[in-house]
C-alpha positions as CSV (number, residue, x, y, z in Angstrom):
1,X,130.7,131.3,101.0
2,X,133.9,129.8,102.3
3,X,137.1,128.5,100.7
4,X,138.4,130.2,97.5
5,X,138.6,127.6,94.7
6,X,139.8,127.4,91.2
7,X,141.7,130.7,91.2
8,X,143.0,131.4,87.7
9,X,143.9,134.3,85.5
10,X,142.6,133.6,82.0
11,X,142.4,135.8,78.9
12,X,143.0,139.0,80.9
13,X,140.4,138.1,83.6
14,X,140.8,137.0,87.1
15,X,138.4,134.2,88.0
16,X,137.5,133.4,91.6
17,X,135.4,130.3,92.2
18,X,134.5,129.6,95.8
19,X,132.7,127.2,98.1
20,X,129.1,128.4,98.1
21,X,125.7,127.5,99.5
22,X,123.4,128.8,96.9
23,X,120.3,128.5,99.0
24,X,121.1,129.3,102.6
25,X,123.3,131.5,104.8
26,X,124.9,128.6,106.7
27,X,127.2,125.9,105.4
28,X,125.6,123.2,103.1
29,X,124.6,122.3,99.6
30,X,128.3,122.9,98.6
31,X,128.7,124.2,95.1
32,X,131.2,126.4,93.3
33,X,130.2,130.1,93.1
34,X,131.9,132.3,90.5
35,X,133.1,135.8,90.3
36,X,135.4,137.7,87.9
37,X,137.5,140.8,88.0
38,X,139.9,142.7,85.7
39,X,141.7,144.4,88.5
40,X,141.5,142.0,91.5
41,X,139.5,144.7,93.4
42,X,136.0,145.0,91.9
43,X,134.3,141.6,91.4
44,X,131.3,140.7,89.3
45,X,129.3,137.7,90.5
46,X,128.1,135.2,88.0
47,X,125.7,132.2,88.2
48,X,126.8,129.2,90.1
49,X,129.5,127.3,88.1
50,X,129.3,123.8,89.5
51,X,126.1,122.7,91.2
52,X,125.7,120.1,94.0
53,X,123.3,117.2,93.3
54,X,121.3,115.0,95.6
55,X,124.2,112.6,95.9
56,X,127.3,114.7,95.5
57,X,128.6,117.9,97.0
58,X,131.3,120.0,95.1
59,X,134.1,120.5,97.6
60,X,137.3,122.6,97.1
61,X,139.7,122.3,94.2
62,X,141.5,124.3,91.5
63,X,141.5,125.3,87.9
64,X,144.1,125.1,85.2
65,X,144.3,126.1,81.5
66,X,145.1,123.0,79.6
67,X,147.0,124.8,76.8
68,X,148.2,121.6,75.1
69,X,144.7,120.0,75.3
70,X,146.2,117.1,77.1
71,X,142.8,116.0,78.3
72,X,141.3,116.0,74.8
73,X,138.3,118.0,76.2
74,X,138.9,120.7,73.6
75,X,141.0,121.0,70.4
76,X,144.5,122.2,69.7
77,X,143.0,125.5,68.5
78,X,140.5,125.8,71.4
79,X,141.9,124.2,74.6
80,X,139.8,124.0,77.7
81,X,139.9,125.4,81.2
82,X,139.7,122.4,83.5
83,X,138.4,122.4,87.1
84,X,139.7,119.7,89.4
85,X,137.5,119.3,92.5
86,X,136.6,117.0,95.3
87,X,133.3,115.2,95.1
88,X,131.9,114.5,98.6
89,X,129.5,111.6,98.1
90,X,126.1,111.5,99.9
91,X,123.5,108.8,100.7
92,X,122.2,107.4,97.5
93,X,125.6,107.3,95.8
94,X,127.4,104.0,95.5
95,X,130.4,105.9,96.9
96,X,128.5,107.3,99.9
97,X,130.9,108.2,102.7
98,X,134.0,108.8,100.5
99,X,135.6,111.7,98.8
100,X,137.3,111.5,95.4
101,X,138.8,113.9,92.7
102,X,136.7,114.8,89.7
103,X,136.9,117.0,86.6
104,X,134.8,119.5,84.8
105,X,135.8,121.6,81.8
106,X,134.8,124.8,80.1
107,X,135.3,125.9,76.5
108,X,134.1,129.4,76.9
109,X,136.4,130.7,79.6
110,X,134.5,129.6,82.6
111,X,130.9,130.6,81.9
112,X,129.6,127.1,81.2
113,X,130.9,123.8,82.5
114,X,130.6,120.1,81.4
115,X,131.2,117.4,83.9
116,X,133.6,114.7,82.7
117,X,131.6,111.4,82.3
118,X,134.5,109.3,83.6
119,X,134.5,110.9,87.1
120,X,136.1,110.3,89.5
121,X,139.6,110.3,88.1
122,X,141.3,109.7,91.4
123,X,139.6,107.6,94.1
124,X,141.4,106.2,97.1
125,X,138.2,105.0,98.8
126,X,138.9,107.5,101.5
127,X,136.5,109.5,103.6
128,X,138.9,112.5,103.9
129,X,140.8,112.7,100.6
130,X,140.2,116.2,99.3
131,X,141.2,119.7,98.1
132,X,143.3,119.1,95.0
133,X,145.6,121.9,93.9
134,X,147.0,121.2,90.4
135,X,149.8,122.9,88.5
136,X,151.9,122.3,85.4
137,X,155.4,120.9,86.0
138,X,157.6,120.1,83.1
139,X,155.6,118.2,80.5
140,X,153.0,117.0,82.9
141,X,150.7,117.9,85.8
142,X,151.2,117.7,89.6
143,X,148.5,117.5,92.2
144,X,148.8,118.2,95.9
145,X,145.8,117.0,97.9
146,X,145.3,116.0,101.5
147,X,144.3,113.0,103.6
148,X,142.8,115.5,106.1
149,X,142.5,113.4,109.2
150,X,146.0,111.8,108.7
151,X,147.6,115.3,108.4
152,X,149.3,114.3,105.1
153,X,149.8,116.1,101.9
154,X,149.7,113.6,99.0
155,X,151.5,114.3,95.7
156,X,150.3,112.8,92.4
157,X,151.5,113.2,88.8
158,X,149.6,112.9,85.5
159,X,150.2,113.5,81.8
160,X,146.6,114.4,81.0
161,X,144.7,115.3,84.3
162,X,142.8,112.0,83.9
163,X,145.3,109.3,84.8
164,X,147.1,109.9,88.1
165,X,150.1,108.1,89.7
166,X,151.0,108.5,93.3
167,X,154.4,110.2,93.8
168,X,155.0,110.9,97.5
169,X,153.6,112.3,100.7
170,X,154.5,114.8,103.3
171,X,153.5,115.0,107.0
172,X,152.4,115.0,109.7
173,X,154.7,117.9,110.6
174,X,154.5,121.0,112.8
175,X,150.9,122.0,113.6
176,X,149.1,118.7,113.3
177,X,146.3,118.8,115.9
178,X,143.5,119.4,113.4
179,X,142.5,118.3,109.9
180,X,144.9,119.4,107.2
181,X,143.1,121.1,104.3
182,X,143.6,123.2,101.1
183,X,147.3,122.6,100.3
184,X,149.2,124.6,97.7
185,X,152.7,124.2,96.4
186,X,154.6,126.8,94.4
187,X,158.0,128.3,93.7
188,X,158.9,131.8,94.9
189,X,161.8,134.1,94.4
190,X,164.0,135.1,97.3
191,X,164.0,138.9,97.2
192,X,167.4,140.5,96.6
193,X,168.9,137.3,95.1
194,X,168.7,135.2,92.0
195,X,167.5,132.2,94.0
196,X,164.1,130.7,94.5
197,X,162.6,128.2,96.9
198,X,159.4,126.1,97.0
199,X,156.6,126.9,99.5
200,X,154.0,124.4,100.7
201,X,150.9,126.0,102.3
202,X,148.9,123.8,104.6
203,X,145.7,125.1,106.1
204,X,144.4,123.3,109.2
205,X,141.4,123.3,111.4
206,X,141.5,123.4,114.4
207,X,145.0,124.0,115.7
208,X,145.8,127.4,114.2
209,X,148.2,129.7,116.0
210,X,145.4,132.1,117.0
211,X,142.9,129.3,117.8
212,X,140.6,127.5,115.4
213,X,141.4,127.7,111.7
214,X,144.8,128.7,110.5
215,X,147.4,128.4,107.7
216,X,151.0,127.2,108.2
217,X,153.7,127.0,105.6
218,X,157.0,125.1,104.9
219,X,159.9,126.3,102.7
220,X,162.0,123.7,100.9
221,X,162.8,122.0,97.6
222,X,160.6,120.2,95.1
223,X,162.0,117.9,92.4
224,X,158.7,117.1,90.7
225,X,158.1,114.1,92.9
226,X,159.0,114.9,96.5
227,X,158.8,118.0,98.7
228,X,161.7,118.3,101.1
229,X,161.4,121.0,103.8
230,X,164.4,123.0,104.9
231,X,163.5,122.4,108.5
232,X,161.1,120.3,110.6
233,X,160.9,121.3,114.3
234,X,160.4,118.6,116.9
235,X,159.9,114.8,116.9
236,X,156.9,112.7,115.9
237,X,155.9,112.8,119.6
238,X,155.9,116.6,119.6
239,X,153.7,116.7,116.6
240,X,151.0,114.7,118.4
241,X,150.9,117.1,121.4
242,X,147.6,118.6,120.2
243,X,146.1,122.1,120.7
244,X,148.5,122.8,123.7
245,X,151.6,122.2,121.6
246,X,154.3,124.3,123.2
247,X,156.1,124.5,119.9
248,X,153.1,126.1,118.1
249,X,154.6,129.6,117.8
250,X,158.0,128.1,116.5
251,X,156.3,127.1,113.3
252,X,155.9,129.2,110.2
253,X,152.5,130.8,110.1
254,X,151.0,132.6,107.1
255,X,148.9,134.9,109.3
256,X,148.6,135.4,113.0
257,X,145.0,136.6,113.0
258,X,141.9,134.6,113.6
259,X,140.4,135.1,110.2
260,X,142.7,133.9,107.3
261,X,142.0,130.3,106.2
262,X,141.9,128.1,103.1
263,X,144.7,130.3,101.5
264,X,145.4,129.3,97.9
265,X,147.1,131.0,94.9
266,X,146.0,132.0,91.4
267,X,147.1,129.9,88.5
268,X,148.8,131.6,85.5
269,X,149.1,135.1,87.1
270,X,150.9,137.3,84.6
271,X,154.5,138.4,85.0
272,X,155.3,135.5,87.2
273,X,153.4,137.0,90.1
274,X,152.2,134.8,93.0
275,X,148.9,136.1,94.2
276,X,146.8,134.5,97.0
277,X,143.4,134.8,98.6
278,X,142.2,133.5,101.9
279,X,138.7,133.0,103.3
280,X,138.3,135.7,106.0
281,X,136.6,133.7,108.8
282,X,137.2,131.0,111.4
283,X,135.3,127.7,111.7
284,X,134.9,128.3,115.4
285,X,132.2,130.9,114.7
286,X,131.7,131.0,110.9
287,X,128.1,129.9,111.0
288,X,127.2,132.5,113.6
289,X,128.9,135.6,112.1
290,X,126.2,138.3,111.8
291,X,124.7,138.6,108.3
292,X,125.8,141.7,106.4
293,X,124.0,141.1,103.1
294,X,125.6,137.7,103.0
295,X,128.0,135.7,105.2
296,X,131.8,135.6,104.7
297,X,134.3,137.6,102.8
298,X,137.8,137.0,101.3
299,X,141.0,138.7,102.3
300,X,142.5,141.4,100.0
301,X,144.5,139.6,97.3
302,X,148.1,139.5,98.4
303,X,151.3,139.1,96.4
304,X,154.1,136.9,97.8
305,X,157.8,136.5,97.8
306,X,160.4,135.2,100.2
307,X,162.8,137.1,102.5
308,X,165.9,135.4,103.9
309,X,166.7,135.8,107.6
310,X,169.6,134.3,109.6
311,X,167.3,131.5,110.8
312,X,165.7,130.8,107.4
313,X,163.1,132.1,105.0
314,X,159.9,134.0,105.7
315,X,157.0,134.7,103.4
316,X,156.5,138.4,102.6
317,X,152.9,139.4,101.9
318,X,151.7,142.7,100.5
319,X,148.4,143.8,99.1
320,X,148.4,143.6,95.3
321,X,149.8,146.6,93.5
322,X,146.3,147.3,92.1
323,X,145.2,148.5,95.5
324,X,145.4,152.3,95.6
325,X,148.2,153.4,97.9
326,X,145.8,155.6,99.9
327,X,143.7,152.6,100.9
328,X,146.3,151.7,103.5
329,X,146.9,153.6,106.8
330,X,150.5,153.7,107.8
331,X,151.9,153.7,111.4
332,X,155.4,153.6,112.8
333,X,155.0,152.0,116.3
334,X,157.7,152.2,118.9
335,X,157.7,149.9,121.9
336,X,154.8,150.9,124.1
337,X,152.9,152.6,121.4
338,X,149.2,151.9,121.0
339,X,146.8,153.2,118.4
340,X,143.1,152.8,118.0
341,X,141.6,151.7,114.7
342,X,137.9,152.4,114.9
343,X,137.8,150.9,118.4
344,X,140.2,148.0,117.9
345,X,143.7,148.4,119.4
346,X,147.0,147.9,117.6
347,X,149.9,147.8,120.1
348,X,153.7,147.2,119.8
349,X,155.6,146.2,122.9
350,X,158.8,144.3,123.5
351,X,159.0,143.0,120.0
352,X,155.4,141.8,120.0
353,X,152.7,143.3,117.8
354,X,149.1,142.7,118.8
355,X,145.6,143.4,117.5
356,X,142.9,143.6,120.1
357,X,139.3,143.4,118.9
358,X,137.7,142.8,122.3
359,X,134.8,145.1,123.0
360,X,134.5,146.3,119.4
361,X,130.9,146.5,118.2
362,X,128.9,143.3,118.1
363,X,131.6,141.1,119.5
364,X,129.4,138.9,121.7
365,X,127.7,136.8,119.0
366,X,130.0,134.0,119.9
367,X,132.1,133.2,123.0
368,X,135.3,132.7,121.1
369,X,135.2,135.9,119.0
370,X,136.2,138.5,121.5
371,X,140.0,138.0,121.3
372,X,143.4,139.6,121.1
373,X,145.9,138.3,118.5
374,X,149.7,138.7,118.6
375,X,152.9,138.0,116.7
376,X,156.6,138.4,117.3
377,X,158.3,140.7,114.9
378,X,161.5,139.3,113.4
379,X,164.6,140.8,115.1
380,X,162.5,142.6,117.8
381,X,163.2,146.0,116.4
382,X,162.7,149.1,118.6
383,X,160.1,150.4,116.0
384,X,158.0,148.6,113.4
385,X,156.3,150.0,110.3
386,X,152.7,148.8,110.1
387,X,150.4,149.1,107.1
388,X,146.7,148.6,107.8
389,X,143.7,148.0,105.5
390,X,140.4,148.7,107.1
391,X,137.3,147.5,105.3
392,X,133.6,147.4,106.2
393,X,134.0,144.5,108.7
394,X,137.7,143.6,108.6
395,X,141.2,144.7,109.5
396,X,144.3,143.4,107.7
397,X,147.6,144.3,109.2
398,X,150.9,144.1,107.3
399,X,153.9,144.7,109.5
400,X,157.7,144.6,109.1
401,X,157.6,144.9,105.4
402,X,154.8,142.2,105.2
403,X,156.7,139.5,107.0
404,X,154.1,139.6,109.8
405,X,150.4,139.7,109.1
406,X,147.3,139.7,111.3
407,X,143.9,139.5,109.8
408,X,140.7,139.8,111.8
409,X,137.0,140.3,111.2
410,X,135.8,143.3,113.2
411,X,132.2,144.5,113.3
412,X,132.3,148.2,114.0
């Protein structure tokens, strides 16, 4: 498995679709797997939801509940859940070599799916147009997708999920050395205030802050047509510097670890919550990760809001409230402190928090795996509170109230 797709809360159930290879332990035959949960912690796997064909792979996308039946796929009394996904066309298809956006719908809450016969609904004739994330805005729909190799997020609008009109684009900006993928755009409250801001997530590979895959974000305004960031660091020349970009750590990063990618949020989470999942892996070694009954996991579901600092806003991430409090191990680290977590080392020194997984267990399966990740803590306090979630093969670190996160696979 890789990217989480189609995350949605519907009729009291959390649905996680995801990129899946139903027939092999390496990437290929891309389809949508499906799992559900009532508590975000215990998941039940279901049959594959959207199957690949000989001429079409089912790439990443999103799901929405079409409450007004704007598509006409259901009825006023029984509206559909609609999946918006990228079709990657293979040899044998008249669209071979391109990617376009398609629809499927379910009238039974996600158990069975019907492919829309008018697919694709949005085709630019592009080889790298993918990963639609769709949400309701006003009386219509907004899609953010990417021209991956151009490092651009494209925004489209539609009254019915079928007919789409181009609205605007954003990028390149900040980290732009690799392909941009899996965007998301949503509004978040600023904690302690009555204000809110919009956040644009942009996953990219390679060029992440820790090497390989990563996720950056921008805070700004969205008026239904255009996203305007609060700040963009550097010139267009700076953005083309590549993997050795000296500004890399000046950008806003969702996670400073090696293994948090394709981060996207759930649609229709109750009580206005914004909950995200990320794929816990890195494309530098994803196909070589040792098999542990399968290959790949997701991060713990995380709840987001914004915190304001003197120099701008930062995302704050915390494990969802459904996670038992005793699942986290708490440390207060002063400068120079170092603690061992089942062989990995967590250290705080001079305002920098690091997680060192070198030498832990089976770390030699790939030359780029044995690494140390680090992040600057805002304000460089003399001590930092750190909450750590350790699972079977992973460590997720939430520091400084969740304004700094480091997520790593670790094979103990």
